[in-house]
C-alpha positions, 0 to 999 in steps of 0.5 A, spaced: 246 264 346 241 269 350 234 269 349 230 276 347 228 276 354 235 276 356 238 281 352 238 289 353 236 293 347 239 300 346 239 305 340 242 312 342 240 315 336 233 317 336 232 315 344 230 308 344 231 304 351 229 297 352 227 294 359 230 288 362 226 282 363 226 282 370 221 283 376 223 288 382 226 283 387 221 286 393 215 284 389 218 277 387 219 276 394 212 278 396 208 273 400 202 270 395 195 273 397 190 268 399 186 265 394 181 269 390 177 268 384 180 268 377 178 268 370 184 266 367 191 264 369 195 270 372 199 275 368 206 275 369 209 281 370 213 285 364 220 287 364 222 292 369 228 296 370 231 303 371 229 304 363 222 304 365 219 310 369 219 308 377 211 310 377 210 305 372 208 297 373 207 293 367 204 287 367 201 284 361 198 286 354 194 292 356 194 291 364 198 296 368 199 300 374 201 307 375 203 310 382 202 317 382 202 322 388 203 316 392 197 313 390 196 306 386 192 307 379 191 300 376 188 300 369 185 294 366 186 288 370 185 281 367 186 274 370 188 272 377 189 278 382 195 275 385 200 279 381 196 285 382 196 285 389 203 283 390 205 289 386 201 293 392 193 294 393 190 299 388 187 305 391 183 306 384 182 301 379 180 304 372 177 300 366 177 303 359 172 299 355 168 292 355 173 288 351 175 281 355 183 283 355 181 290 359 175 288 363 174 282 367 168 282 372 171 276 376 178 280 377 175 286 378 170 283 384 176 280 387 181 287 387 175 292 388 174 292 395 170 297 399 176 301 400 178 301 392 175 307 388 172 304 381 172 308 375 169 306 368 166 308 362 158 308 361 158 301 357 162 298 363 158 301 368 152 297 365 155 290 365 158 291 372 155 286 378 150 290 382 155 291 388 160 295 384 155 298 379 152 302 386 159 305 387 163 306 381 164 313 378 162 313 371 166 317 366 164 319 359 168 321 353 171 328 355 169 328 363 174 330 368 174 328 375 179 328 381 181 321 383 185 320 389 187 327 389 189 326 382 186 330 376 184 325 371 181 326 364 177 321 360 179 321 353 175 319 347 178 312 344 175 309 338 177 307 331 177 311 325 179 306 319 172 304 316 174 296 316 175 297 324 169 301 326 166 295 329 171 294 334 171 301 338 165 306 336 166 313 337 163 315 344 164 309 347 171 307 350 176 311 354 183 313 355 185 316 361 190 322 362 193 323 369 195 330 371 200 328 377 206 331 380 210 326 376 207 329 370 202 328 365 201 321 363 196 318 358 194 311 357 190 311 351 186 305 351 184 302 344 184 307 339 187 309 333 190 316 331 184 320 332 184 328 333 183 327 340 189 323 340 194 328 337 191 333 341 194 331 348 199 336 350 205 337 355 205 329 356 211 326 360 209 319 358 204 316 353 202 309 353 199 307 346 196 301 343 199 298 336 196 292 333 191 290 328 185 289 326 183 292 333 187 299 334 193 302 329 199 300 325 206 302 327 205 307 322 199 310 324 202 310 331 208 314 329 205 319 326 200 320 331 205 320 337 210 325 332 204 330 332 203 329 340 210 330 341 210 327 348 217 326 352 216 319 352 212 313 349 211 306 350 207 301 345 203 296 349 197 292 347 201 291 341 201 283 340 203 281 333 206 288 331 214 289 333 215 295 338 222 296 335 219 298 328 214 303 331 221 306 334 224 306 327 218 309 324 218 315 330 225 316 329 224 317 321 219 322 323 224 326 326 221 326 333 225 327 339 220 323 343 224 317 347 221 310 346 221 306 352 221 298 349 217 294 354 216 287 354 209 286 355 209 279 353 213 275 358 215 268 357 214 269 349 220 270 345 217 273 339 218 281 340 211 282 337 208 278 343 204 274 337 201 267 340 205 261 337 201 257 332 
């Protein structure tokens, strides 16, 4: 019997595509980098095949790389740096906010060589080691900048449900929109279905969080994405929530958006990514 990670899930009605749980051969064959500091074990690279846009390299949970305009943008790397370096040394590292599944100072110090641009929100800037703080570009909510030749906007990311406000207060954390030659890519960070989330326009791919209690439910995500109407969407940061449920809810909402289901929790046969008890 095939495991979840050996199964191709396809649903043509509603435009749902699932990725195969295999790593790009070139990355798998890459020599291991020299040992560097690590905060935890290496995040195993997530599922990758032709269903996943060629510019997206998913790692685990909320860590990913976008290759846009020939530059590598690494977002929220945590854990051992080797898998990220095996995917190609980043040109830019962006951090959305200070939580440990997004910001790992030891990982950042190992990856952010002098040639790597660093983009952070103000709260993370306050927590950086001095050598990194001195050269980091700080982007607050609403800021725009050209980073490695790509226009980038910092989109507010925050909670709106009363009992979740403590996790991501308004005004602190960022999502990022990249206006790249490939299209406009929105990595939402940890947010709920806010007005700023819905207001994004002409998005090729939206990468959205979907778990409780920290971000939003599948229902919230489906409603917000239906209003945003990106061409494609992938749920990430969804531990404990099945992205297939989100796909069904988005389909029921009548959205034309294609859902790309990626295995963001390699090695875990639970489709929600929930940790074993």
